[in-house]
C-alpha positions as CSV (number, residue, x, y, z in Angstrom):
1,M,79.1,90.2,100.6
2,E,80.8,92.6,103.1
3,L,83.9,90.5,103.1
4,L,84.1,90.9,99.2
5,A,83.5,94.6,99.6
6,A,86.3,94.9,102.1
7,L,88.7,92.9,99.8
8,A,87.9,95.3,96.9
9,R,88.7,98.3,99.0
10,H,92.1,96.9,100.4
11,S,93.2,94.5,97.6
12,H,94.9,92.6,100.6
13,F,93.5,89.7,102.4
14,A,94.9,90.4,105.8
15,R,93.8,94.2,105.9
16,A,90.4,93.2,104.6
17,A,90.0,90.6,107.3
18,D,91.3,92.9,110.0
19,E,88.6,95.5,108.9
20,C,85.9,92.8,109.2
21,G,87.2,91.8,112.7
22,I,87.9,88.1,111.8
23,S,91.3,86.2,111.2
24,Q,92.8,85.9,107.7
25,P,92.2,82.1,107.7
26,A,88.6,82.5,108.5
27,F,88.3,85.2,106.0
28,S,90.0,83.1,103.2
29,S,87.7,80.1,104.1
30,R,84.5,82.1,103.9
31,I,85.5,83.3,100.4
32,R,86.2,79.8,99.4
33,N,82.8,78.6,100.7
34,L,81.2,81.4,98.7
35,E,83.1,80.1,95.6
36,L,81.9,76.5,96.1
37,D,78.3,77.7,96.9
38,L,78.1,79.6,93.5
39,G,80.2,77.0,91.7
40,A,82.7,79.7,90.3
41,P,86.1,81.1,91.2
42,I,85.7,84.7,92.5
43,V,89.3,85.6,93.5
44,R,92.6,85.2,91.6
45,R,95.1,83.8,94.1
46,G,98.9,83.6,94.1
47,N,101.2,84.5,96.9
48,R,99.0,87.6,97.4
49,F,95.5,88.8,96.2
50,A,96.0,89.2,92.4
51,G,92.4,90.6,91.6
52,F,88.8,89.3,90.9
53,T,88.0,86.7,88.2
54,P,85.3,87.9,85.6
55,E,82.8,85.8,87.8
56,G,84.1,87.7,90.8
57,E,83.5,91.0,89.2
58,I,79.7,90.1,88.8
59,V,79.5,88.8,92.3
60,L,81.2,92.0,93.7
61,R,78.8,94.1,91.8
62,W,75.9,92.4,93.5
63,A,77.7,92.5,96.7
64,H,77.7,96.2,96.7
65,R,73.9,96.3,95.6
66,L,73.0,93.8,98.3
67,I,74.9,95.8,101.0
68,A,73.3,99.1,99.9
69,D,69.9,97.4,100.1
70,A,70.6,96.0,103.4
71,E,71.6,99.5,104.6
72,G,68.5,101.0,103.1
73,L,66.5,98.5,105.1
74,R,68.0,99.4,108.3
75,Q,67.6,103.2,107.6
76,E,64.0,102.7,106.8
77,I,63.3,100.9,110.0
78,R,65.0,103.6,112.0
79,Q,63.2,106.4,110.0
80,A,59.8,104.7,110.9
81,R,60.9,105.5,114.6
82,D,62.0,109.1,113.7
83,E,65.6,108.0,114.2
84,L,67.2,108.3,110.7
85,S,70.9,107.2,111.1
86,G,73.4,105.3,109.2
87,N,76.1,106.4,106.7
88,L,75.8,108.6,103.6
89,A,78.7,108.2,101.1
90,I,79.2,111.1,98.7
91,G,82.0,111.2,96.1
92,V,82.9,114.7,95.1
93,V,85.0,116.4,92.5
94,P,87.8,118.5,94.2
95,T,86.4,121.7,93.0
96,A,83.0,121.1,94.8
97,L,84.3,119.9,98.1
98,S,83.5,123.2,100.1
99,Y,80.0,123.2,98.8
100,V,79.5,119.6,99.9
101,A,81.2,120.3,103.2
102,N,78.7,123.1,103.9
103,L,75.9,120.8,102.9
104,A,77.0,118.2,105.2
105,G,76.6,120.8,108.2
106,V,73.1,121.1,107.1
107,M,72.4,117.4,107.0
108,R,73.9,117.0,110.5
109,Q,71.6,119.7,111.9
110,R,68.5,117.8,110.4
111,H,69.7,114.4,111.1
112,P,72.1,114.1,113.8
113,G,72.4,110.4,113.7
114,L,73.2,110.4,110.0
115,R,76.9,110.2,109.3
116,T,78.2,111.9,106.0
117,Q,81.2,110.5,104.5
118,I,82.8,112.8,102.0
119,Y,85.3,111.3,99.4
120,S,87.5,113.4,96.8
121,R,87.2,111.5,93.7
122,S,87.5,112.1,89.9
123,A,84.4,112.4,87.8
124,A,85.1,108.8,86.3
125,E,85.7,107.4,89.9
126,I,82.3,109.1,90.9
127,S,80.3,107.6,88.1
128,Q,81.8,104.2,88.6
129,G,81.1,104.4,92.4
130,V,77.7,105.4,92.0
131,E,76.9,102.7,89.4
132,R,78.5,100.0,91.5
133,F,76.7,101.3,94.8
134,E,80.0,102.0,96.5
135,L,78.8,105.7,96.7
136,D,75.3,106.7,97.6
137,A,75.7,109.9,95.7
138,G,78.1,111.9,93.5
139,V,78.6,115.7,93.1
140,T,80.4,116.0,89.7
141,Y,80.4,117.5,86.2
142,L,77.0,116.9,84.5
143,Q,77.1,115.4,81.0
144,S,75.0,116.8,78.2
145,S,72.5,113.9,78.6
146,T,72.1,111.8,81.9
147,P,73.4,108.2,81.4
148,S,70.8,105.4,81.8
149,G,70.6,104.1,85.3
150,F,71.3,107.6,86.9
151,I,69.4,110.5,88.1
152,A,71.0,114.0,87.9
153,Q,70.1,117.3,89.3
154,P,71.9,120.5,88.5
155,L,73.5,122.4,91.5
156,F,75.4,125.3,90.2
157,A,77.6,126.5,87.2
158,E,81.3,126.5,87.9
159,R,83.4,129.3,86.6
160,Y,87.2,129.7,86.5
161,E,89.5,132.1,88.3
162,L,93.4,132.6,88.6
163,L,94.6,132.3,92.2
164,A,98.1,133.9,92.3
165,P,100.6,135.4,94.6
166,P,100.2,139.3,94.5
167,D,103.6,139.9,92.9
168,M,102.7,137.8,89.8
169,V,99.6,139.6,88.5
170,P,99.2,143.1,87.2
171,A,98.1,145.6,89.7
172,N,94.4,146.4,89.7
173,A,93.6,143.7,87.1
174,N,89.9,143.0,86.9
175,T,90.2,139.9,84.4
176,I,93.0,138.0,82.9
177,T,93.2,135.8,79.6
178,W,94.1,132.2,79.4
179,A,96.9,133.3,77.0
180,E,98.4,135.5,79.6
181,V,98.1,132.9,82.4
182,A,99.8,130.3,80.3
183,E,103.0,132.2,81.1
184,F,102.8,131.8,84.7
185,P,104.3,128.9,86.8
186,L,101.2,126.8,87.3
187,C,100.3,124.2,89.8
188,L,97.2,122.2,88.4
189,L,95.3,119.2,89.0
190,T,96.4,115.9,87.6
191,R,95.3,114.9,84.2
192,N,92.8,112.3,85.2
193,M,90.6,115.0,86.8
194,M,88.0,116.5,84.7
195,N,88.8,119.9,86.1
196,R,92.2,119.6,84.5
197,R,90.7,118.5,81.1
198,I,88.5,121.4,81.1
199,I,91.4,123.8,81.7
200,D,93.8,122.1,79.0
201,D,90.7,122.6,76.7
202,A,90.5,126.3,77.4
203,F,94.4,126.7,76.9
204,N,93.9,124.8,73.7
205,Q,91.2,127.2,72.6
206,A,93.4,130.2,73.4
207,G,96.1,128.5,71.1
208,V,98.8,128.3,74.0
209,T,100.6,125.8,76.0
210,P,100.6,126.4,79.9
211,N,103.7,126.3,81.9
212,V,102.8,123.6,84.3
213,V,105.5,123.2,87.1
214,M,103.5,120.9,89.5
215,E,100.6,118.5,89.3
216,T,98.5,117.4,92.3
217,N,95.2,115.5,93.0
218,A,94.2,117.9,95.9
219,F,93.7,121.5,95.8
220,T,95.2,122.0,99.2
221,A,98.8,121.4,97.7
222,A,98.1,123.9,95.1
223,L,96.9,126.7,97.5
224,V,100.1,125.9,99.5
225,Q,102.2,126.8,96.4
226,V,100.2,130.0,95.8
227,G,100.5,131.0,99.4
228,S,104.2,130.4,99.3
229,G,104.6,132.6,96.2
230,T,106.2,130.1,94.1
231,A,103.3,129.2,91.7
232,A,99.8,130.1,90.6
233,T,96.8,127.9,90.2
234,I,93.4,127.9,88.5
235,A,90.2,127.1,90.6
236,S,86.4,127.4,90.4
237,D,84.9,130.4,91.7
238,T,83.3,128.2,94.4
239,L,86.4,127.1,95.6
240,A,88.2,130.5,95.2
241,D,85.6,131.8,97.8
242,D,87.3,129.8,100.4
243,T,90.5,131.6,99.9
244,M,89.0,135.1,100.7
245,G,90.7,136.6,103.6
246,R,94.1,135.3,102.7
247,A,96.1,138.5,102.0
248,E,99.0,136.3,100.2
249,I,96.5,135.3,97.4
250,V,94.6,137.2,94.7
251,R,91.9,135.8,92.6
252,I,91.0,137.3,88.9
253,P,88.4,135.9,86.7
254,L,89.5,134.3,83.5
255,V,88.5,135.3,80.1
256,D,88.9,134.6,76.3
257,P,87.4,132.2,76.7
258,E,85.1,132.6,79.7
259,L,84.0,129.2,80.6
260,T,81.3,127.8,82.7
261,K,80.7,124.0,83.6
262,Q,77.5,122.6,85.3
263,I,78.1,120.8,88.6
264,G,75.3,118.7,89.8
265,I,74.4,115.7,92.0
266,V,74.1,112.2,90.5
267,I,72.4,109.2,92.2
268,A,71.5,105.6,91.0
269,D,68.0,105.4,89.6
270,R,66.7,103.0,92.0
271,K,63.4,102.5,93.8
272,P,63.0,103.1,96.9
273,L,65.6,105.5,97.4
274,L,67.9,105.0,100.4
275,P,66.3,107.2,103.1
276,S,69.6,108.9,103.6
277,V,69.8,109.8,99.8
278,Q,66.2,111.0,99.9
279,A,67.2,113.2,102.9
280,L,70.0,114.6,101.1
281,M,67.7,115.5,98.1
282,N,65.3,117.1,100.3
283,A,68.0,119.2,101.9
284,L,69.2,120.3,98.3
285,D,65.5,121.1,97.3
286,S,65.2,123.3,100.5
287,S,68.4,125.1,99.9
288,A,67.5,125.9,96.3
289,R,64.1,127.6,97.4
């Protein structure tokens, strides 16, 4: 099961074998033995890895679940000895990365043996990762209703601000409209990100087309553009808090329309919860009080 998960991550036999610490021939042999045992082809083969068969996708889904259950077993045994340790994989939309990074610090103080792994992902990738047990939890945009198979808990409401070089914005401006911002050279997230779809919808509501000069899947690149004075960007107020103290960046709330979107944590609806996930939920409950 772990071999299949590694192959899914790398889409390459040699790299997957290297991660698992075995030779490529031994790796391929074990996959073939599994296919013989199940009586179905799992992997499409050519000169190189060509993806999973439909039967292989089913096996991979079970593989992730079995690996997660095995990790839960190990964690629960350690927890019985007051030694909670292991891995906690969290997928996070880019606008919430600073929030989760701070939360990881709290988790490390409470459970020094627990290693938190934070992955920047789109909302769709997070949903898929939690469903397939590739991620233990996701911090993402919440839907109006929680899909079947998930548990969701609101964390905070995201609001939107312009981050821009000082010479781009009017002096002493307290707010700025989406229509005004559309004229600025903008560096925004790529269109596969929920944040970008929210921003595009706001511009549509304002009846304008933004002047997008650069797209990125990481806010770090956008902030570099702002800091260099070549472009502005739009960020959540939570993320904008991290730019405070940088004299070369000003932040102004966006209005007309004034948007809020709910950010929350999503986990798989399964019992028992992984001890690491339960520890994460406990930390969130404590911080909310």
